[in-house]
Each structure stands twice: as structure tokens, then as C-alpha cells.
C-alpha positions as CSV (number, residue, x, y, z in Angstrom):
1,M,112.9,102.4,82.1
2,A,111.1,105.2,80.6
3,P,109.5,104.5,77.0
4,D,111.8,105.6,73.6
5,P,109.5,108.4,72.0
6,L,111.9,107.6,69.1
7,T,111.3,103.8,69.0
8,D,108.1,103.3,71.2
9,R,105.2,102.2,68.9
10,G,102.3,102.1,71.5
11,V,99.3,102.0,70.7
12,L,97.3,105.5,70.6
13,E,94.3,106.1,72.6
14,D,91.6,108.5,71.1
15,T,91.0,110.8,73.4
16,R,87.7,112.5,72.2
17,P,85.4,114.0,74.6
18,K,82.1,111.4,75.3
19,T,79.4,113.7,74.7
20,R,76.0,113.0,77.0
21,K,72.3,113.6,75.9
22,P,70.8,116.6,77.4
23,T,68.7,116.1,80.9
24,L,64.8,115.7,79.4
25,Y,62.1,117.6,81.4
26,K,58.6,116.7,81.2
27,V,55.9,119.8,81.0
28,I,53.0,119.0,82.7
29,L,49.3,121.0,82.6
30,L,47.7,121.0,85.9
31,N,43.7,121.1,86.0
32,D,41.6,123.2,87.7
33,D,38.0,124.3,87.9
34,Y,37.6,127.0,85.3
35,T,39.7,126.8,82.5
36,T,38.0,125.6,79.4
37,M,38.4,121.9,77.9
38,E,38.6,124.0,74.5
39,F,41.3,126.3,75.6
40,V,43.6,123.1,77.0
41,L,43.0,121.8,73.3
42,Q,43.9,125.1,71.5
43,I,47.2,125.1,74.0
44,L,48.3,121.6,73.2
45,E,47.8,122.1,69.5
46,T,49.5,125.5,69.2
47,V,52.4,125.1,72.2
48,F,52.5,121.6,71.8
49,H,52.1,120.9,68.6
50,K,50.0,117.9,69.2
51,S,47.2,116.5,66.8
52,P,43.7,117.1,67.6
53,A,43.6,113.2,68.6
54,A,46.8,113.6,70.8
55,A,45.7,116.8,72.5
56,H,42.1,115.8,73.2
57,R,43.8,112.5,75.2
58,I,45.9,114.5,77.2
59,M,43.2,117.0,78.0
60,M,40.8,114.1,79.0
61,Q,44.1,113.4,81.2
62,V,44.4,116.8,82.8
63,H,40.6,116.1,84.0
64,T,40.3,113.0,84.9
65,E,43.2,112.6,86.4
66,G,44.6,116.1,87.5
67,H,47.4,116.5,85.2
68,G,48.5,115.3,81.9
69,V,52.3,115.1,80.0
70,C,52.5,117.4,77.3
71,G,55.8,116.3,76.3
72,A,59.7,115.7,77.0
73,Y,62.2,118.8,76.3
74,T,65.5,120.2,77.2
75,H,65.3,122.6,80.1
76,E,65.2,125.8,78.3
77,V,62.5,124.5,75.5
78,A,60.7,123.4,78.8
79,E,60.7,126.6,80.4
80,T,59.8,128.4,77.5
81,K,56.5,126.7,77.2
82,V,55.5,126.7,80.5
83,A,56.1,130.6,80.4
84,T,54.4,130.6,77.0
85,V,51.3,128.2,78.5
86,Q,50.9,130.5,81.5
87,D,51.1,134.1,79.4
88,R,48.4,132.7,77.3
89,A,46.3,131.7,80.2
90,R,46.6,134.7,81.8
91,H,45.7,136.8,79.0
92,D,42.8,134.4,78.4
93,G,41.6,135.0,81.6
94,F,42.3,131.9,82.9
95,P,44.3,129.9,85.9
96,L,45.6,126.9,83.8
97,Q,49.2,126.0,85.2
98,A,52.2,124.4,83.8
99,T,54.8,123.0,85.4
100,L,57.9,121.1,84.5
101,E,59.5,118.1,86.3
102,E,63.0,115.9,85.4
103,E,62.1,112.9,83.2
């Protein structure tokens, strides 16, 4: 027998959709033999808004380990930062490469 909608006092369930956190992507700078450490520091401080100490740490990681993580961002922001790094590097005559990967 089906429940009577006038007399049924069942529990109502909350049907709010669950929101997911966006996937984050790491932006990674890659080492090369031509880009100066000063330029990498400038990129880290201006594009990624790192403090001088954090920028120096990441720059040394790029220099010694071949790559360094600059931050984790949503896909659109990460893509924009990669493009900004590469545009500024080309403008200043450096082959600096940046890439992104899912966190």
C-alpha cells in the first residue's frame, strides 16, 4: 500500500548537491643552462608572489634538482601562470620552461 501524502509524516531528506573542491595543479619550473638565477627569482617574486626567502629556496631547488614547485592552483590559474612565465622568459631572451601537473 502506498503512503498517503496527507497523513504520512516521514522524514524529509536534505537534497542539497554536494560541492567538490576543484582539482589543483602544481606549476613547476624546469632548470636550463641559460636562464639566470636572478631572472628565476624575479619570476617567483612577481608571478607567484613568493617572499624573497621562499623564492630563493625554490630557485635553489630548480638549480640543484632540475625542477621546483612554485605553487598549486586551479587549472585555469595554473595555465595562466605557465603562459605568463613563458611569455616573460621569451621577452627577456631566456629559455625558461614551466609546466603543470595534477596534484
